[in-house]
Phi, psi and omega in degrees: 000134180284155180296325179300314180298315180297313179298320179300321183279319192251337186071190180295143180281122179248344180276153179296141182295142174269161183299124174086326186225080189298331184254008182299314180300319180289326176293318178300316179298319179293321177295318178298316178299313180301309182294322181289333182266352183271134176277098182262133176294123184255028181295323178204165181296322179294318178295318178300314180298320178298316178297322177293320177300318178296317180297316179296313181297319179297330179274359179077025182263119178288147179203162170241139180265132173045050175278129185287124172270327178200182179303322185265338191248111180224089178297152180295322178221142169237126181244125180294141179281153180276171170083187181276135182256150167250084189290145171278174187300323185262354188222083180290337178249134176259144185232153166260118179272129176246119179250130182256132177225138183240128173274116182269191180290321180271223180280122178272186178296144179285137183299323180294326177291322177296314179302314181297324178294315177298320178299320178295317179300321182295339179284345182278127183297335181279352178268119181267330182200163182226136175239127172264116177256115188202159170262005179273130177281117184208128176279140178228148174290162179295331179221147171228123181059038181066016177247134178295141181236134181233156176234131176248118180278113179282351176281332184299323181302331181276348181264342183279000000 
């Protein structure tokens, strides 16, 4: 990610740097703002993911789609964290995992299943933070497995 793009998204960093990824909290906050303000088509989860990909690309944010962390864990988006890293032995690149969930007309995803999925992502050393992008109202703790967790409401974009 270029510094220009990061500065454009986050502005000057005012929060204390976290270990290894000094600008990750401000980038996560900027991503949540971007996703919450974007009018994403919520017709289906695939259409929603496509709209999020367009929003990220339009903002100049690099990402990888559905990159496998393990056999079971494939976040919808992985966004590289900015700044200088203190890599662990197995993970020279740190990522912000973005998971998309859609509450449909019928029975949507169970909240406990979403939590468990986020919890699994948090176990991966290469994941620095997690963002749940959803139209589902769901409370989340500030951290899961010592990884910061954020929620982006995809319904807000339609209210602004």
